[in-house]
C-alpha positions as CSV (number, residue, x, y, z in Angstrom):
1,X,5.3,-21.4,35.6
2,X,7.9,-21.7,38.4
3,X,8.2,-19.1,41.1
4,X,11.7,-17.9,40.0
5,X,10.5,-17.6,36.4
6,X,7.5,-15.5,37.5
7,X,9.8,-13.3,39.5
8,X,12.2,-12.9,36.6
9,X,9.3,-11.9,34.2
10,X,7.9,-9.5,36.8
11,X,11.3,-7.8,37.2
12,X,11.7,-7.7,33.4
13,X,8.2,-6.2,33.0
14,X,9.0,-3.5,35.6
15,X,12.3,-2.7,33.9
16,X,10.7,-2.4,30.5
17,X,7.9,-0.2,31.9
18,X,10.3,2.2,33.5
19,X,12.5,2.4,30.4
20,X,9.8,2.6,27.8
21,X,7.5,5.0,29.5
22,X,9.7,8.1,28.6
23,X,9.5,7.1,25.0
24,X,5.7,6.6,25.2
25,X,5.4,10.0,27.0
26,X,7.5,11.7,24.3
27,X,5.3,10.3,21.5
28,X,2.1,11.2,23.4
29,X,3.3,14.7,23.9
30,X,4.2,15.1,20.3
31,X,0.6,14.4,19.2
32,X,-1.1,16.7,21.7
33,X,-2.6,20.1,21.0
34,X,-1.2,23.1,23.0
35,X,-4.2,23.3,25.4
36,X,-3.7,19.7,26.4
37,X,0.1,20.0,26.7
38,X,-0.1,22.9,29.2
39,X,-3.1,21.6,31.1
40,X,-2.6,21.3,34.9
41,X,-3.8,17.7,34.7
42,X,-1.5,15.6,32.5
43,X,-3.2,13.0,30.3
44,X,-1.7,9.6,29.4
45,X,-3.9,9.3,26.4
46,X,-4.3,12.3,24.0
47,X,-7.9,13.6,23.9
48,X,-7.5,15.2,20.5
49,X,-4.5,13.5,18.8
50,X,-3.0,15.3,15.9
51,X,0.1,15.0,13.7
52,X,0.1,18.8,13.0
53,X,3.1,19.2,15.2
54,X,5.2,17.0,12.9
55,X,4.2,19.1,9.9
56,X,4.8,22.4,11.7
57,X,8.4,21.6,12.7
58,X,9.3,21.2,9.0
59,X,7.3,24.2,7.9
60,X,8.3,26.6,10.6
61,X,11.9,25.4,11.2
62,X,14.7,24.3,8.8
63,X,14.2,20.6,9.9
64,X,14.9,19.3,6.4
65,X,18.3,21.0,6.6
66,X,18.9,19.6,10.1
67,X,18.0,16.1,8.8
68,X,20.4,16.4,5.9
69,X,23.2,17.6,8.1
70,X,22.7,14.8,10.6
71,X,22.6,12.2,7.8
72,X,25.8,13.5,6.2
73,X,27.7,13.9,9.4
74,X,26.7,10.4,10.7
75,X,27.4,8.6,7.4
76,X,30.8,10.3,6.9
77,X,31.9,9.7,10.5
78,X,30.8,6.1,10.3
79,X,32.7,5.6,7.0
80,X,36.0,7.1,8.4
81,X,35.6,5.1,11.7
82,X,35.1,1.8,9.8
83,X,37.9,2.4,7.2
84,X,40.5,4.0,9.5
85,X,39.5,1.8,12.5
86,X,39.7,-1.5,10.6
87,X,43.0,-0.7,9.0
88,X,44.5,0.5,12.3
89,X,43.1,-2.5,14.3
90,X,44.5,-4.9,11.7
91,X,47.9,-3.3,11.9
92,X,48.0,-3.5,15.7
93,X,46.8,-7.1,15.6
94,X,49.1,-8.4,12.9
95,X,52.3,-6.4,13.1
96,X,54.6,-6.5,16.1
97,X,56.5,-3.2,16.4
98,X,58.1,-1.3,19.1
99,X,55.5,0.4,21.3
100,X,52.5,-1.7,20.0
101,X,50.9,-2.1,23.4
102,X,51.9,1.5,24.4
103,X,50.1,3.0,21.4
104,X,47.1,0.9,22.0
105,X,46.6,2.5,25.4
106,X,47.5,5.9,24.1
107,X,44.6,5.6,21.6
108,X,42.0,4.6,24.2
109,X,43.5,7.1,26.6
110,X,42.5,9.9,24.3
111,X,38.9,9.2,25.2
112,X,39.6,9.4,29.0
113,X,39.1,13.1,29.0
114,X,35.5,14.4,29.5
115,X,34.2,15.5,26.1
116,X,33.2,18.9,27.5
117,X,36.8,19.6,28.3
118,X,37.7,19.4,24.6
119,X,35.2,22.0,23.4
120,X,37.5,25.0,24.0
121,X,40.6,23.3,22.4
122,X,38.6,22.3,19.4
123,X,37.2,25.9,19.0
124,X,40.7,27.4,19.2
125,X,42.1,24.8,16.8
126,X,39.5,25.4,14.2
127,X,40.1,29.2,14.6
128,X,43.8,28.6,14.0
129,X,43.1,26.4,11.0
130,X,40.9,29.0,9.5
131,X,43.7,31.6,9.8
132,X,46.3,29.3,8.4
133,X,44.5,27.8,5.4
134,X,41.7,30.3,4.8
135,X,39.1,27.5,5.1
136,X,36.1,27.9,7.3
137,X,35.7,25.3,10.0
138,X,33.4,26.8,12.6
139,X,29.8,26.0,11.7
140,X,30.6,23.6,8.9
141,X,29.9,19.9,8.2
142,X,33.5,18.9,7.8
143,X,34.3,20.3,11.2
144,X,31.5,18.2,12.7
145,X,32.8,15.1,10.9
146,X,36.3,15.7,12.1
147,X,35.2,16.1,15.8
148,X,32.9,13.1,15.7
149,X,35.6,10.9,14.0
150,X,38.0,11.9,16.8
151,X,35.4,10.9,19.4
152,X,34.5,7.5,18.0
153,X,37.6,6.3,16.2
154,X,39.5,5.2,19.3
155,X,36.4,3.2,20.4
156,X,36.1,1.7,16.9
157,X,39.8,0.6,16.9
158,X,39.5,-1.1,20.2
159,X,36.3,-3.0,19.3
160,X,37.7,-4.2,16.0
161,X,41.1,-4.9,17.6
162,X,39.6,-7.5,19.9
163,X,37.8,-9.1,16.9
164,X,40.9,-9.2,14.7
165,X,42.9,-10.8,17.5
166,X,40.5,-13.7,17.5
167,X,41.0,-14.5,13.8
168,X,43.9,-17.0,13.3
169,X,47.1,-15.7,11.8
170,X,47.2,-18.8,9.6
171,X,44.6,-17.2,7.4
172,X,47.1,-14.4,6.5
173,X,49.8,-17.0,5.9
174,X,47.6,-19.1,3.7
175,X,46.6,-16.1,1.6
176,X,50.2,-15.1,1.2
177,X,51.0,-18.6,-0.1
178,X,48.2,-18.3,-2.6
179,X,49.8,-15.1,-3.9
180,X,47.8,-12.4,-2.1
181,X,49.5,-9.2,-1.0
182,X,48.9,-8.0,2.6
183,X,46.2,-5.6,1.4
184,X,44.5,-8.3,-0.7
185,X,44.6,-10.7,2.3
186,X,42.9,-8.0,4.5
187,X,40.3,-7.0,1.9
188,X,39.3,-10.4,0.6
189,X,39.7,-12.6,3.7
190,X,40.1,-10.9,7.0
191,X,37.6,-8.0,6.4
192,X,34.7,-10.3,5.3
193,X,35.3,-12.6,8.3
194,X,35.4,-9.7,10.6
195,X,32.3,-8.1,9.2
196,X,30.0,-8.8,12.2
197,X,32.4,-6.9,14.5
198,X,33.0,-4.1,11.9
199,X,29.2,-3.8,11.4
200,X,28.6,-3.5,15.1
201,X,31.3,-0.9,15.4
202,X,29.8,1.1,12.5
203,X,26.3,0.9,13.9
204,X,27.4,2.1,17.3
205,X,29.5,5.0,15.8
206,X,26.5,6.0,13.6
207,X,24.1,6.0,16.5
208,X,26.5,7.9,18.7
209,X,27.1,10.5,16.0
210,X,23.4,10.8,15.2
211,X,22.6,11.6,18.8
212,X,25.6,14.0,19.4
213,X,24.5,17.2,21.1
214,X,27.3,19.1,22.9
215,X,29.9,19.7,20.2
216,X,27.2,20.5,17.6
217,X,25.6,23.0,20.0
218,X,28.9,24.9,20.4
219,X,30.5,24.5,17.0
220,X,27.4,24.9,14.8
221,X,25.5,28.0,16.0
222,X,23.5,28.3,12.7
223,X,21.4,25.9,10.7
224,X,24.3,25.5,8.3
225,X,25.7,22.5,10.3
226,X,23.1,22.0,13.1
227,X,21.9,18.5,13.6
228,X,18.5,17.1,14.8
229,X,19.4,16.8,18.4
230,X,20.3,20.5,18.7
231,X,17.5,21.4,16.4
232,X,15.0,20.0,18.9
233,X,16.2,22.6,21.4
234,X,15.0,25.4,19.1
235,X,11.6,25.1,20.7
236,X,13.0,26.3,24.1
237,X,12.2,30.0,24.3
238,X,12.8,32.6,27.0
239,X,9.3,32.5,28.4
240,X,8.0,29.0,27.5
241,X,8.9,25.6,26.0
242,X,6.9,24.2,23.1
243,X,6.8,20.6,24.5
244,X,4.7,19.1,21.7
245,X,7.0,20.4,19.0
246,X,10.0,19.3,20.9
247,X,8.5,15.9,21.3
248,X,7.9,15.7,17.6
249,X,11.4,16.7,16.9
250,X,12.8,14.2,19.4
251,X,10.7,11.4,17.9
252,X,12.1,12.1,14.4
253,X,15.6,12.2,15.8
254,X,15.0,8.8,17.5
255,X,13.9,6.9,14.4
256,X,17.3,5.7,13.4
257,X,17.9,4.2,16.8
258,X,14.7,2.2,16.6
259,X,15.5,1.1,13.0
260,X,19.0,-0.1,14.0
261,X,17.7,-1.9,17.0
262,X,15.0,-3.7,15.1
263,X,17.0,-4.7,12.0
264,X,20.6,-4.8,13.1
265,X,20.4,-6.1,16.6
266,X,22.1,-9.4,15.7
267,X,25.1,-7.6,14.3
268,X,25.5,-5.5,17.4
269,X,25.3,-8.5,19.8
270,X,27.3,-10.9,17.7
271,X,30.0,-8.3,16.9
272,X,30.5,-7.2,20.5
273,X,30.4,-10.7,22.0
274,X,32.8,-12.1,19.4
275,X,35.2,-9.3,19.9
276,X,35.2,-9.8,23.6
277,X,36.1,-13.5,23.4
278,X,39.7,-14.5,23.0
């Protein structure tokens, strides 16, 4: 092995060690008993490993409800981001209208503001909507879906926009000659060809929504719409922190990320790279 290769592998090994150790420590903590967790001498390997903590978080906390809420919010947000994002990106890519470039930057500019600065406006807006329409928004799943769609839709449009711009316009013209309408051309030809980019966008939107914490913490104060990320904070009490139960909850909340990385990594990489090349 050449010297520069050995150096590269060494740096890569150190990088992996630094990044994977928190995950390892989180798992180790999740299988420790209380005495070992609060011991003055931390142990890298559990002396009496147990999965009782995983059972207890579902029996002592409404974790089934948290899991259901997280799945519903993430799937619905991903669906709206993919559908609305792909149609919007296709329109920006294929139609030349006044203000096309301007509105592109307006869309991405809506994500310039720090998310924490939007909490109060969203809270006031939902309160107004409740008064106007008599429909509850605070502490509901549809409010969480609306907020997360707002947060991820601009990003989805921009990722898919770069991908649609790469596809030749001749494909649309050929489909039109064959008798396809604009919508049929998009659905039967452009959408399948853009699937890697669309899949990458959907996966990133899903993972971002799954891990969302701040808006859910403020806008979902009860288990009715609370997700797994905020549910893990239930184990922080006034006088102590149940680290092993929190670790178990964090591991469960992290499972989708591991699954997506293992099974859908090629879609993420190919989609983002293809969308970046013009």
